[in-house]
Every structure is written in structure tokens, then in C-alpha cells.
C-alpha positions as CSV (number, residue, x, y, z in Angstrom):
1,M,169.6,-159.7,120.3
2,L,171.1,-156.9,123.2
3,I,173.4,-154.9,121.7
4,D,176.1,-153.3,124.5
5,H,178.9,-151.8,122.7
6,V,178.7,-149.2,119.8
7,L,181.2,-146.7,118.2
8,L,179.5,-143.5,117.1
9,K,180.8,-140.2,115.3
10,I,178.7,-137.4,116.7
11,K,179.5,-133.8,115.9
12,A,177.3,-130.6,117.3
13,G,175.8,-128.1,114.8
14,D,178.0,-125.0,113.5
15,G,177.2,-121.5,114.1
16,G,175.4,-120.0,111.7
17,T,177.1,-117.4,109.6
18,G,176.4,-113.5,109.9
19,V,175.1,-111.8,107.1
20,V,176.4,-108.4,105.0
21,R,172.8,-106.2,104.6
22,W,171.6,-102.9,104.2
23,R,169.3,-100.6,105.6
24,R,166.7,-99.7,103.1
25,E,164.0,-97.8,104.6
26,K,162.5,-94.1,103.4
27,H,163.0,-92.7,106.5
28,I,166.8,-93.5,107.0
29,P,168.2,-91.5,104.0
30,Y,171.7,-92.7,104.9
31,G,170.9,-96.3,105.4
32,G,173.8,-98.3,106.7
33,P,174.7,-101.6,107.9
34,A,171.9,-104.1,108.9
35,G,173.1,-107.7,108.6
36,G,172.5,-110.0,111.7
37,D,174.5,-112.4,113.5
38,G,174.1,-116.1,112.9
39,G,172.5,-118.1,115.4
40,K,174.2,-121.0,117.5
41,G,174.6,-124.3,116.8
42,G,173.2,-127.3,118.7
43,D,174.7,-128.9,121.2
44,V,174.9,-132.7,121.8
45,Y,173.4,-134.7,125.2
46,F,173.9,-137.9,126.1
47,R,170.1,-138.7,127.6
48,V,170.3,-141.5,130.5
49,V,167.4,-143.7,130.4
50,R,166.3,-147.0,132.0
51,D,166.2,-149.1,128.9
52,I,169.0,-152.1,128.2
53,E,167.9,-152.0,124.4
54,I,168.4,-148.2,123.3
55,L,171.8,-149.0,121.7
56,N,169.9,-151.2,119.1
57,D,168.9,-147.9,118.2
58,Y,172.4,-147.0,116.8
59,K,172.9,-150.7,114.9
60,N,172.9,-149.2,111.5
61,K,173.6,-145.3,111.9
62,K,176.8,-144.5,113.3
63,E,176.8,-140.9,112.9
64,W,174.8,-138.2,114.0
65,N,175.0,-134.2,113.6
66,A,173.2,-131.7,115.3
67,E,171.4,-129.0,113.6
68,N,173.8,-125.7,112.5
69,G,172.2,-122.3,113.4
70,E,170.5,-120.2,110.8
71,A,172.5,-117.3,109.4
72,G,171.8,-113.9,110.0
73,K,168.9,-112.3,108.8
74,K,168.4,-108.5,107.5
75,K,167.3,-105.5,109.6
76,S,170.1,-106.6,112.4
77,M,168.1,-109.7,112.8
78,H,170.0,-112.8,114.0
79,G,169.2,-115.7,112.8
80,G,167.6,-118.7,114.8
81,N,169.6,-121.0,117.1
82,A,169.4,-124.9,116.0
83,K,167.9,-127.3,118.6
84,D,170.0,-129.1,120.8
85,L,170.5,-133.1,119.9
86,F,169.4,-136.0,122.6
87,L,171.0,-139.2,122.2
88,R,169.7,-141.7,124.4
89,V,172.1,-144.2,126.2
90,P,171.4,-146.9,128.6
91,L,171.3,-146.7,132.0
92,G,175.0,-148.5,133.5
93,S,176.9,-147.1,130.2
94,T,180.2,-146.2,130.2
95,I,181.0,-143.7,127.6
96,Y,184.6,-142.9,126.5
97,N,184.9,-139.6,124.4
98,K,187.8,-141.3,122.2
99,T,189.1,-137.8,120.6
100,Y,189.4,-136.1,123.6
101,D,190.1,-138.7,126.1
102,I,187.3,-138.1,128.5
103,K,185.2,-140.7,130.7
104,Y,181.4,-140.8,131.2
105,E,179.6,-143.3,134.4
106,C,175.7,-143.2,133.6
107,N,174.6,-144.3,136.7
108,K,171.3,-142.2,137.3
109,E,169.3,-140.7,135.0
110,E,170.1,-137.3,133.5
111,D,171.4,-135.4,130.4
112,I,174.9,-135.0,129.9
113,L,176.1,-132.4,127.9
114,I,179.4,-133.8,125.6
115,L,179.4,-131.7,122.5
116,R,179.3,-127.9,122.5
117,G,177.8,-126.1,119.0
118,G,179.2,-123.6,117.5
119,K,178.8,-119.7,118.1
120,G,176.8,-117.8,115.3
121,G,178.9,-115.3,113.4
122,L,179.1,-111.7,113.4
123,G,177.3,-109.5,110.9
124,N,178.3,-106.7,109.0
125,E,176.6,-104.3,112.1
126,N,179.3,-105.3,114.2
127,F,181.5,-103.9,112.3
128,K,180.2,-100.1,111.8
129,T,183.1,-97.5,112.6
130,S,182.8,-93.9,112.7
131,T,185.1,-94.1,110.1
132,N,183.8,-97.2,108.0
133,R,180.1,-96.4,108.3
134,A,179.9,-99.2,105.1
135,P,181.6,-101.8,106.5
136,E,181.7,-105.3,104.3
137,E,182.8,-107.6,107.0
138,F,181.1,-110.7,108.6
139,T,182.4,-113.9,109.9
140,K,181.6,-116.9,109.5
141,G,179.9,-119.3,112.5
142,D,182.3,-121.4,114.5
143,R,182.7,-124.8,114.0
144,G,180.6,-127.5,116.4
145,E,182.8,-129.7,118.2
146,D,182.7,-133.3,117.2
147,A,184.6,-136.4,118.6
148,V,184.0,-140.8,118.2
149,F,182.2,-142.4,121.3
150,E,182.6,-145.6,122.2
151,I,179.5,-146.7,124.4
152,E,179.7,-149.9,126.5
153,L,177.0,-151.3,128.7
154,K,177.4,-152.6,132.1
155,L,174.0,-154.2,133.7
156,I,173.5,-152.4,136.8
157,A,172.0,-155.0,139.1
158,D,171.3,-155.6,142.7
159,A,172.5,-159.1,142.2
160,G,173.8,-161.6,139.2
161,L,172.6,-165.3,138.5
162,I,176.1,-167.3,137.2
163,G,177.2,-170.7,136.7
164,L,177.6,-173.0,133.6
165,P,175.0,-173.7,130.9
166,N,171.7,-175.8,132.2
167,A,172.3,-175.0,135.6
168,G,168.8,-173.1,136.0
169,K,169.5,-169.5,136.0
170,S,166.7,-168.3,133.7
171,S,164.3,-170.4,135.1
172,L,165.4,-169.5,138.4
173,L,164.7,-165.5,137.3
174,N,161.4,-166.8,135.4
175,A,160.2,-167.9,138.7
176,L,161.2,-165.0,141.1
177,T,160.3,-162.1,138.9
178,N,158.1,-160.8,135.6
179,A,160.9,-162.1,133.4
180,S,160.4,-164.6,130.3
181,A,163.7,-165.8,129.8
182,K,164.1,-168.2,127.1
183,I,164.8,-171.9,128.6
184,G,165.5,-175.0,127.0
185,N,167.5,-178.4,127.9
186,Y,170.7,-177.2,125.6
187,A,173.4,-175.4,126.3
188,F,173.7,-171.3,125.5
189,T,169.4,-171.3,125.6
190,T,170.2,-167.9,126.9
191,L,172.0,-165.6,124.4
192,E,172.0,-161.9,125.9
193,P,171.4,-161.2,129.5
194,N,168.2,-160.7,130.8
195,L,166.7,-158.5,134.0
196,G,164.5,-158.8,136.0
197,A,162.7,-157.5,139.5
198,Y,161.7,-159.2,142.8
199,K,160.4,-156.9,144.9
200,K,162.3,-153.9,144.8
201,F,165.7,-155.6,143.6
202,V,166.7,-156.0,140.2
203,L,168.1,-159.6,139.2
204,A,170.4,-160.3,136.3
205,D,170.5,-164.0,134.6
206,I,174.1,-163.4,132.9
207,P,174.7,-166.0,130.3
208,G,176.2,-169.3,130.9
209,L,179.8,-169.8,131.2
210,I,182.0,-172.0,129.9
211,E,185.5,-172.8,130.9
212,G,187.9,-170.6,128.7
213,A,184.8,-167.8,128.8
214,S,187.7,-164.8,129.9
215,E,189.7,-166.1,126.8
216,G,186.3,-165.5,124.7
217,K,185.3,-169.1,124.2
218,G,181.4,-169.4,124.3
219,L,179.4,-166.6,125.1
220,G,180.7,-165.7,128.3
221,Y,183.5,-163.0,127.6
222,K,181.1,-160.6,125.9
223,F,178.5,-160.5,129.2
224,L,181.5,-161.1,131.9
225,K,181.3,-157.6,132.1
226,H,177.8,-157.5,133.1
227,I,178.7,-158.7,136.6
228,S,181.3,-156.1,137.6
229,R,178.3,-153.8,138.7
230,T,176.3,-156.6,140.3
231,R,176.5,-155.8,144.9
232,I,176.4,-160.3,144.9
233,L,176.6,-163.2,142.9
234,F,174.4,-166.2,142.9
235,H,176.6,-169.2,141.9
236,L,174.3,-171.8,140.6
237,I,175.4,-175.5,140.3
238,S,173.5,-178.0,138.7
239,A,172.9,-180.9,140.9
240,E,172.7,-183.1,137.7
241,N,176.9,-182.3,137.3
242,T,178.8,-185.6,138.4
243,D,181.9,-183.6,139.3
244,I,180.3,-181.0,141.8
245,K,183.7,-179.7,142.6
246,E,184.7,-179.1,138.9
247,A,181.6,-177.1,138.2
248,Y,182.2,-174.7,140.9
249,K,186.1,-174.0,140.1
250,I,185.3,-173.9,136.3
251,I,183.3,-170.5,137.0
252,R,185.8,-169.3,139.8
253,E,188.9,-170.0,137.2
254,E,187.3,-167.5,135.1
255,L,186.1,-164.6,137.5
256,K,189.8,-165.1,138.6
257,K,191.1,-165.0,134.7
258,Y,188.8,-162.2,133.8
259,D,189.9,-160.0,136.5
260,K,193.5,-160.5,136.1
261,K,193.0,-159.8,132.2
262,N,191.3,-156.5,133.1
263,K,194.2,-155.7,135.7
264,E,196.9,-155.9,132.8
265,N,195.1,-154.4,130.4
266,N,194.3,-151.4,133.0
267,L,190.8,-151.7,132.6
268,L,189.3,-151.5,136.5
269,S,188.0,-148.7,137.5
270,T,187.5,-147.8,141.1
271,K,184.0,-148.6,140.9
272,D,184.4,-151.6,138.9
273,N,185.2,-154.2,141.6
274,E,187.0,-157.6,140.8
275,L,184.8,-160.1,140.1
276,A,186.1,-163.0,142.1
277,K,186.0,-160.4,145.4
278,K,182.3,-159.8,145.1
279,K,180.5,-161.8,147.8
280,E,178.8,-165.2,146.9
281,I,175.5,-167.4,147.3
282,I,176.0,-171.0,146.3
283,I,173.1,-172.4,145.2
284,L,172.6,-176.3,144.5
285,S,169.8,-176.6,141.8
286,K,168.0,-178.8,140.4
287,I,168.1,-181.2,143.3
288,D,165.0,-182.9,142.5
289,E,167.1,-184.6,140.1
290,V,168.9,-186.7,142.7
291,K,166.8,-189.3,144.2
292,D,169.3,-190.9,146.8
293,K,169.9,-188.7,150.0
294,K,173.0,-190.1,150.4
295,E,174.1,-188.8,147.2
296,L,172.9,-185.6,147.5
297,D,174.3,-185.2,150.9
298,K,177.8,-185.9,149.4
299,K,177.7,-183.5,146.4
300,V,176.9,-181.1,149.5
301,N,179.9,-181.7,151.5
302,D,181.9,-181.3,147.7
303,L,180.5,-178.1,147.3
304,A,181.4,-177.3,150.4
305,K,184.7,-178.4,150.1
306,A,185.6,-176.7,146.9
307,S,183.9,-173.3,148.0
308,K,185.2,-173.4,151.6
309,Q,181.8,-172.6,152.9
310,K,180.3,-174.1,155.5
311,K,177.1,-176.6,154.5
312,E,174.4,-174.8,156.0
313,D,175.4,-171.5,153.8
314,I,174.6,-173.8,151.2
315,I,171.4,-173.2,149.3
316,L,169.6,-176.0,148.0
317,L,166.9,-175.2,145.2
318,S,164.3,-177.4,143.6
319,L,162.2,-175.0,141.4
320,F,159.5,-178.0,141.6
321,D,158.9,-177.7,145.2
322,D,156.7,-175.1,146.6
323,K,158.1,-174.9,149.8
324,S,161.8,-175.2,148.4
325,L,161.1,-172.1,146.1
326,K,159.3,-170.8,149.0
327,D,162.1,-171.0,151.8
328,F,164.7,-169.4,148.9
329,K,162.6,-166.2,148.8
330,K,162.6,-165.6,152.2
331,K,165.9,-166.3,152.2
332,L,167.0,-164.0,149.3
333,G,165.0,-161.0,150.8
334,E,167.2,-161.3,154.0
335,I,170.2,-161.8,151.6
336,L,169.5,-158.7,149.5
337,K,168.4,-156.5,152.3
């Protein structure tokens, strides 16, 4: 199961404490303070990687702590600095530091410093003066920063495949790419987004939407956000539908309602384009299921009227027809370029 949302409590390491120590060497007759400083606590970074399933690592562990710095040592030796903690997050994540109200957009592979470890404390050697030759003072290390982080994955793809359940999205993804999305003749075969690579482009199969998806019905609302970062939408409508216009309008209405809801909740950023305004390519799929040419022509006409697009711009597709699939691949390459 793809996990695309987690809440984590994270803490950077505390600085090591300074210590009180004294010189005991024979050749230094009067001795003196020799307490070393504590080491620095570990910083925390998010490491952005190309793995959409990486949030599964946090399924059973919600609290993460970087190591603390070592305490100071005798003979004025510093304690060791702690190792930094690197937590992997998927490319395409939006991260909210809910404690300090900071937002990070993970749009490229990089390491992002999110919390700083505490400085080490001072040993008693630092407090020696001309009037205080035997200081007992020392300081503890500073506490490392801590915060609560909300991580939300939004897939980054060149194109998103959308449509009602059983429109043929997963089958098309499998036919075009090296993906192995589950397919079947029943609703909600796809339970999580699937990605596939076609040439240099990334395609995302978004699980079947239904009427009311923007309000949480079916699986749609959970996955609508994954379309927000796609450049273009391929809207598949199965020729099996008896009411082609209605099948098309259901999805379009859900995109508009989702946009409206995000606007009302102030969730649309400058980088999150409104779904309903994205470029849309309409595909009438499973045309092999329609044996009568007049009936197929009527479905194309109905779809053109509903979408307000030209008939010739609607792509007719049958995955059981090699020529149909070959023609589609040619158009797909031109569109994505």
C-alpha cells in the first residue's frame, strides 16, 4: 500500500556537556583546569530521493532523534561531534514544519537541513582567569531543535491518466511503459497511483474517480492531489458507457469541486495549478467494444459536444488493435514534446 502522508516528530541531537577535569601530570606542578568542551549534536536533514514508496519506512516509527554530542574529556579534549541524521523523503513531497510554520517543496534530489543540533557545552578550562585558577564552572550542551513535520507526497509526472473506474487507464499504462499495474473488470482495481516511464516522460495512472470523489467518496479525494503536479491530463472515457456525456462530465465536475475546496481552504499554492484548467487530451477507449460504426460516431459526437472540443481532436483507442496503439503512441510523443 502506498503511504503518501505521514506525521513525524523529529529532534536534532543535544550538544555534549562540558566537564570539570584537572591536570595530573608530574611535570606540571600546579596542575590546573583541563576539562574539555562537549561535542556538537547531530543535525537533521531530509534527503530527497526518487522513490515514491519511501514513506512506508515511517509506517511504524513516528519519532526520530539524531545522536547527542559526546561529553568533553580530560586533558582538554573535546567530545566527539554526533553524526547527522538523514531521513529520506520522496521527490514530489511537500513538507510542513508545523512547529515553526515553514514549508519545503521537494522538487529535486537534494539534502535539506531541517533541524540544527545543539552546540557543545564548555569545560572548566574555559573559565580559568588570573583570579580564578581552579574554576569549577562548566556548561551543559545546548538542546537540539525539535519540531513536528507533516509530509505529503504529490507525484511528479509529465502526464496523468484520469477517468472513471474501468476506463482502461492501467491497461494503457502497462501497454505504454514497463509498469505492471493491476487490472481487472471490476471497480477500484487500482488502489494506489502507478507510475511508468514512456521514453523520457513519466506517466501516472490515478486511481478511478467517481461522482462525489471531491467529497471523499470512493478513492478519488485521496489521490486527486497527485494530479496537481502533472503537466497534462489524459482523460479516458470508455466506449462501453451508455451515456458518454455524463461519464465525461462526472470527472470534470469533480476536478472543479476539488479546486474550489482547495481555494476555500487556502491550499492552492502558486505551484499547484488548478486541476480543471490543465491541458486535457480526451481519449475514447475500448472502442473495440462498439461494433456498430454509427453508434461509435454518435459517441464521438456526444463526447465532442460535452467537452467542447473538435471531433478530430478526440483520440480513439483500442488496446487490442496494434494500429490503434501505434497511432496513439505517435500522437502521445508529439503531445508530450
